[in-house]
C-alpha positions in Angstrom: -2.6 3.5 -21.9 -5.9 3.0 -20.1 -9.0 3.8 -22.2 -11.8 6.0 -20.9 -9.7 7.7 -18.2 -10.5 11.3 -19.2 -14.3 10.7 -18.9 -14.0 9.2 -15.4 -11.5 11.4 -13.6 -12.8 13.6 -10.8 -12.5 17.3 -11.3 -13.2 20.3 -9.1 -12.0 20.9 -5.6 -10.2 17.6 -5.1 -8.1 18.2 -8.2 -7.3 21.8 -7.2 -6.1 20.6 -3.8 -3.8 18.1 -5.4 -2.3 20.8 -7.7 -1.7 23.1 -4.7 0.1 20.3 -2.9 2.2 19.5 -5.9 3.2 23.1 -6.3 4.2 23.2 -2.6 6.2 20.0 -3.1 8.1 21.3 -6.1 9.0 24.4 -4.2 10.3 22.2 -1.4 12.4 20.2 -3.8 14.2 23.3 -4.9 15.5 23.8 -1.3 15.7 20.4 0.3 16.2 19.9 4.1 18.9 17.9 5.7 17.0 14.9 7.1 17.1 11.5 5.5 20.8 11.6 4.5 22.9 13.4 2.0 20.9 15.1 -0.8 17.5 15.7 0.8 15.0 15.5 3.5 11.7 13.6 4.0 10.2 15.6 1.1 12.9 14.1 -1.1 12.1 10.4 -0.8 12.0 8.2 -3.9 8.4 9.2 -4.4 7.8 9.0 -8.2 4.2 8.0 -8.7 3.0 9.2 -5.3 1.3 12.5 -6.0 -0.9 14.0 -7.4 -3.6 11.3 -7.3 -7.0 12.0 -8.7 -9.9 9.9 -7.4 -12.0 8.1 -10.1 -15.7 8.8 -9.8 -16.8 5.1 -10.2 -15.4 2.5 -7.8 -13.3 -0.3 -9.2 -15.3 -2.9 -7.5 -18.6 -2.4 -5.6 -19.7 -4.3 -2.6 -22.9 -6.4 -2.7 -25.6 -6.0 0.0 -24.3 -7.3 3.3 -20.6 -7.2 2.2 -17.6 -5.1 3.1 -14.7 -5.2 0.6 -11.3 -4.5 2.3 -7.5 -4.8 2.0 -6.9 -4.9 -1.7 -3.7 -6.2 -3.2 -2.8 -5.5 -6.9 -0.5 -7.6 -9.1 0.4 -6.9 -12.7 0.4 -10.0 -14.9 0.5 -10.1 -18.7 -0.5 -6.4 -19.0 -3.6 -7.0 -16.8 -4.3 -6.1 -13.2 -5.2 -8.9 -10.8 -6.8 -7.4 -7.7 -7.1 -9.6 -4.6 -9.3 -8.4 -1.8 -11.1 -9.5 1.4 -14.9 -10.0 1.3 -16.3 -9.8 4.8 -19.9 -10.5 5.8 -21.6 -10.7 9.2 -20.5 -14.4 9.6 -17.3 -15.0 7.6 -14.5 -13.6 5.5 -12.9 -14.9 2.3 -10.5 -13.7 -0.4 -11.7 -13.0 -3.9 -9.9 -12.0 -7.1 -10.9 -10.0 -10.1 -9.0 -9.1 -13.3 -9.2 -6.0 -15.4 -7.5 -2.9 -16.8 -7.1 -1.3 -13.4 -10.3 0.9 -13.6 -12.8 -1.8 -14.5 -12.7 -5.4 -13.4 -14.4 -8.6 -14.6 -16.3 -11.1 -12.5 -15.0 -12.1 -9.1 -13.7 -15.6 -8.3 -13.1 -16.9 -4.8 -9.5 -17.8 -4.0 -9.6 -18.8 -0.3 -12.3 -19.2 2.3 -12.0 -18.3 6.0 -9.2 -15.8 5.4 -8.7 -12.0 4.9 -6.2 -9.2 4.2 -4.4 -10.8 1.2 -1.1 -9.8 -0.2 0.2 -11.4 -3.4 3.6 -11.3 -5.1 5.2 -13.3 -7.9 8.7 -14.7 -7.4 10.4 -16.8 -10.1 7.1 -17.8 -11.7 5.4 -18.7 -8.4 2.6 -16.6 -6.8 3.0 -16.2 -3.0 -0.2 -15.4 -1.1 0.0 -14.2 2.6 -3.2 -13.6 4.5 -4.7 -13.0 7.9 -6.3 -15.7 10.1 -7.1 -15.8 13.8 -4.0 -18.0 14.4 -1.7 -15.5 12.7 -0.4 -15.0 9.1 -0.8 -17.8 6.7 0.9 -18.5 3.4 0.3 -20.4 0.1 1.7 -20.7 -3.4 0.2 -21.1 -6.8 1.3 -21.6 -10.4 -1.6 -19.6 -11.9 -2.5 -17.1 -9.1 -6.0 -18.7 -8.7 -5.6 -22.1 -7.1 -3.3 -21.9 -4.0 -1.7 -24.7 -2.0 -1.9 -23.4 1.6 0.8 -24.2 4.2 -0.5 -26.3 7.1 0.9 -23.9 9.7 1.0 -20.1 9.9 4.4 -18.5 8.9 4.0 -16.0 11.7 1.9 -16.7 14.8 0.5 -14.2 17.2 -2.7 -12.6 18.4 -3.6 -9.2 17.0 -1.3 -9.4 14.0 -2.5 -9.0 10.4 -2.7 -7.1 7.2 0.6 -8.7 5.9 2.7 -7.5 3.0 5.4 -9.9 1.7 8.6 -8.6 0.0 11.2 -10.8 -1.7 14.9 -9.6 -1.4 18.1 -11.2 -2.5 18.6 -12.6 1.0 15.0 -14.0 1.4 11.7 -12.5 2.5 10.5 -9.7 4.7 7.0 -9.8 6.1 5.5 -6.5 7.1 2.3 -6.5 9.2 0.3 -4.4 11.6 0.1 -5.1 15.4 -3.2 -3.9 16.8 -2.1 -3.7 20.4 0.5 -1.1 19.6 -1.2 0.4 16.6 2.2 0.1 14.8 3.8 -1.6 11.8 6.4 -4.4 12.3 8.6 -6.5 10.1 9.8 -10.1 10.4 12.6 -11.5 8.2 13.6 -14.9 6.9 15.7 -16.7 4.4 14.1 -18.5 1.4 12.6 -21.1 3.7 10.0 -18.6 5.1 11.0 -19.4 8.7 10.4 -15.9 10.2 12.2 -14.7 13.3 10.9 -12.3 15.9 9.4 -9.1 14.5 10.6 -5.6 15.1 8.8 -2.3 14.9 9.5 -0.2 11.8 6.8 2.6 11.9 5.0 3.9 15.0 2.1 6.4 15.1 2.7 10.0 15.9 6.6 10.0 15.9 9.4 11.4 13.7 7.2 13.6 11.4 8.8 16.5 9.5 7.6 19.2 7.2 8.8 20.3 3.8 11.4 22.6 5.6 13.0 19.6 7.2 11.8 20.7 10.7 9.6 18.7 13.2 5.9 18.7 12.5 2.9 17.3 14.3 2.0 13.9 12.9 -1.3 13.5 11.0 -1.3 9.8 11.9 -0.9 10.2 15.6 -3.4 7.5 16.6 -2.3 4.5 14.5 -0.4 3.3 11.5 -1.8 0.1 9.9 -2.3 -2.0 6.7 1.1 -1.6 5.2 2.0 -2.4 1.6 5.7 -2.5 1.0 7.3 -2.9 -2.4 11.0 -3.2 -3.4 11.9 -0.6 -6.0 15.0 0.7 -7.8 15.6 4.4 -8.1 16.9 6.2 -11.1 20.5 6.0 -9.8 20.2 2.2 -9.3 19.7 2.1 -5.5 17.2 -0.4 -4.1 14.7 1.0 -1.7 11.6 -0.1 0.1 8.5 2.0 -0.6 5.7 1.7 2.0 2.1 2.9 1.7 -0.1 2.5 4.8 -3.2 3.6 6.6 -2.7 6.4 9.0 -5.3 7.5 11.5 -5.5 10.7 13.5 -8.2 12.9 15.0 -9.3 14.0 11.5 -10.0 10.4 10.4 -7.9 7.9 8.3 -5.9 8.5 5.1 -3.1 7.0 3.1 0.5 7.7 3.9 3.8 7.0 2.2 7.2 6.2 3.7 10.5 4.9 2.3 13.7 3.2 3.5 16.9 1.9 2.2 17.4 -1.8 2.7 18.1 -2.4 6.4 17.5 1.3 7.1 14.8 3.2 8.9 11.5 4.3 7.3 11.1 8.0 6.8 7.6 9.5 6.2 6.9 11.7 3.2 6.6 15.4 4.2 3.2 15.9 2.4 1.3 13.0 3.8 -1.5 12.0 3.4 -1.1 11.5 -0.3 -4.9 11.3 -1.2 -7.0 14.2 -0.1 -9.8 13.2 2.2 -13.3 14.0 0.9 -16.5 12.5 2.3 -14.9 9.1 3.1 -11.9 7.7 4.8 -9.3 6.0 2.6 -7.7 2.8 4.0 -5.5 -0.2 3.1 -3.7 1.0 -0.1 -2.2 -1.0 -2.9 -0.2 0.7 -5.6 1.4 -0.2 -8.9 2.7 1.2 -12.2 0.8 0.4 -15.4 2.7 1.7 -18.5 3.4 5.4 -17.7 0.6 5.8 -15.1 0.4 4.9 -11.4 -2.8 3.4 -10.0 -3.8 3.4 -6.3 -6.6 1.2 -5.0 -7.9 1.4 -1.4 -10.8 0.4 0.8 -13.7 2.8 1.3 -17.3 2.6 2.3 -19.1 0.6 -0.4 -16.2 -1.1 -2.1 -12.7 -0.7 -3.5 -11.9 2.7 -4.9 -9.2 3.7 -7.4 -7.2 6.9 -7.9 -4.8 7.6 -10.8 -1.5 9.6 -11.2 -0.6 10.5 -14.8 2.5 12.5 -14.0 4.6 10.1 -11.9 6.5 13.1 -10.5 8.4 14.6 -8.9 11.4 12.6 -7.6 13.2 9.3 -7.4 16.0 10.7 -5.2 16.7 9.5 -1.7 
């Protein structure tokens, strides 16, 4: 368990809103719709650990003067959270790393210069880092998660692509990323050789949104969907699914959305998006993992990297 959580959790109106949304969701689960396949609608995705999230008062990592901290990526190693993130100044961008218990982190160390929007996963004892550069999406590997050997060429070239998220499957790798010209999220697939083919769109702004009754509903993210983080998960009944968190933007500002898909299937949005209630800032670029029996969510906001926590891990792992 994480020490000191009860003293730092936000109370008040934000918590009340999360409770109201959880109650509405539990009512929806009692009478699921028909979308999303047999057994439930978009409100019935494998969403354990998605709501209710409570924002922590103190930021996980504060920006220094002249910095913007963006695009965090969290990895759990040996019971500690390694948080990679972009540090952007007026003249450059780099990737830093800090390690901690999830709420508080130690000193930063620079991992890679002239790069941004990191995503890190461990596969068979090797850390894979993908990142954004002007030429496209780059890749590197490391035995310790600190010193990376960077590939000479991008693994996916293209103007206006970025915010990558790498997923390892039995067949190879899937590389999710945003495309700025279409304000949508795409995926490219490869074997174990990281030779990615042409990308295809998997989530577009303002389309295919449903409410808790299973009926069509206006999309909250009608302007753009960006900065995906996709993780492979196994539900309680043993099915492998892809869980995506992403930045959605609409007329009310930006927030964090959740969608899920079976391997090879279409992504379906969660009916109660966004999953963190907007307060006085916009939440962007989420990264999420489970630490013991809690789920932690980090995201970019003005002034640094913020963190929210979900103790309950409810309500559903069905799909």
